[in-house]
Each structure stands twice: as C-alpha cells, then as structure tokens.
C-alpha positions in Angstrom: 106.8 -86.0 26.6 106.7 -83.1 28.9 107.3 -83.5 32.7 103.8 -82.2 33.1 102.5 -84.9 30.7 104.3 -87.6 32.0 103.1 -86.9 35.8 99.5 -86.9 34.6 100.3 -89.8 33.0 101.4 -91.4 35.9 98.6 -89.9 38.3 95.9 -91.6 36.2 97.7 -94.8 35.8 97.8 -95.0 39.4 94.1 -94.0 39.9 92.9 -96.3 37.9 94.9 -99.3 39.6 93.5 -97.6 42.9 89.9 -98.1 41.6 90.0 -101.9 40.2 89.3 -104.3 42.3 92.4 -107.0 42.5 92.5 -110.6 44.4 96.3 -110.2 45.2 96.7 -107.6 47.8 100.5 -107.7 47.9 101.0 -107.4 44.3 98.8 -104.2 44.4 100.4 -102.7 47.2 104.3 -103.5 45.4 102.6 -101.8 41.9 101.2 -98.8 44.2 104.2 -98.1 46.0 106.4 -98.4 42.7 103.9 -95.8 41.1 104.1 -93.6 43.7 107.9 -93.4 43.8 108.0 -93.1 40.3 105.7 -90.3 40.5 107.5 -88.6 43.2 110.6 -88.6 40.8 108.6 -86.7 38.3 107.4 -84.3 41.0 110.9 -83.6 41.9 111.6 -82.2 38.0 108.4 -80.6 38.3 109.3 -76.6 37.7 107.6 -73.3 36.1 106.6 -71.7 34.3 103.9 -73.6 32.5 101.7 -73.4 29.1 97.8 -73.0 29.4 97.8 -76.8 28.8 100.1 -77.5 31.2 98.4 -75.7 34.0 95.0 -77.8 32.8 97.0 -81.0 33.4 98.2 -79.6 36.9 94.4 -79.0 37.7 93.5 -82.5 36.5 96.6 -83.7 38.6 95.3 -81.9 41.9 91.8 -83.4 41.1 93.1 -87.0 40.7 95.4 -86.4 43.9 92.1 -85.7 46.0 90.7 -89.2 45.1 94.0 -91.3 45.2 94.4 -90.0 48.6 90.7 -90.8 49.8 90.9 -94.5 48.0 94.6 -95.2 49.8 93.0 -94.2 53.0 90.3 -96.9 52.1 93.0 -99.1 51.0 94.8 -98.5 54.4 91.5 -99.2 56.5 91.2 -102.5 54.9 94.4 -103.6 55.8 94.1 -102.7 59.3 90.7 -104.3 59.6 92.4 -107.5 58.3 95.1 -107.3 60.9 92.7 -106.9 63.9 90.4 -109.6 62.3 93.3 -111.9 62.0 94.9 -110.9 65.5 91.1 -112.0 66.9 90.9 -115.1 65.0 94.5 -116.3 66.1 93.7 -115.3 69.8 90.3 -117.5 69.2 92.2 -120.6 67.7 94.8 -120.3 70.8 91.7 -120.4 73.5 90.1 -123.3 71.7 93.6 -125.2 71.5 94.5 -124.5 74.8 91.8 -123.2 77.3 93.8 -124.0 80.1 96.7 -122.7 79.4 95.8 -118.9 79.5 95.8 -116.9 82.9 92.4 -116.1 84.3 91.0 -112.5 83.6 89.0 -111.8 86.9 91.7 -112.0 89.7 92.0 -114.9 91.8 90.6 -115.4 95.6 93.2 -116.3 98.3 92.2 -117.6 101.7 94.9 -117.1 104.3 94.4 -118.6 107.9 96.4 -118.7 110.4 
C-alpha cells in the first residue's frame, strides 16, 4: 500500500473514531493520540510526485482533516467543561463539609478605639 493510501486509511479511521460516542473517554484519548502519532509518522514520509489517484486521495484527506480538527476542538471543549464542573463540585463539597473553615469574601471591619 502506498503512503497516500496508508495516510488516507489512517485519517478515515481517526475520523470514524472521533465521530463515534464512547463511554470511556480515557481509552478514546489514548487511541486518538496513538492514531495521531502514527499519522504524523506517515505524513513525514509523504513526498511528491503523485498520480491522479493519489491527488484525489490527498484532497479527501484535506476534507477529513478539517472535520477532524473541528471534532477535536469539540472534544477539548467537552473536557474543559468537565474540568470546570469538577472544580465547582469540589469547591461546593468543601464549603458544605467545612463551612466555617473558609475565609470571608466580603472583608472585615475593625473598630479601633483608644
């Protein structure tokens, strides 16, 4: 199999993986990273001249690449939202468990008389 065909196969596999919904996000992230590294190695071997078929596949790869970048941005956004939600949940739990342990947010009044 040629380099362009191999790259096209890796790209379509990455796109289908990103399109599918998976329960275990850690496994999904590991698989995505492995495919991206594999794809990067293939891209380094990518050299012209190309046949018409290879040019057609390269155009498909570029289309897939735009869709992959958009989906990766969505996945990153989901992860960031989950991290923020986890921090808020942790902070609320801490306030519930130890309500008097936290410093006041509004400041303090000190009446100093001689």
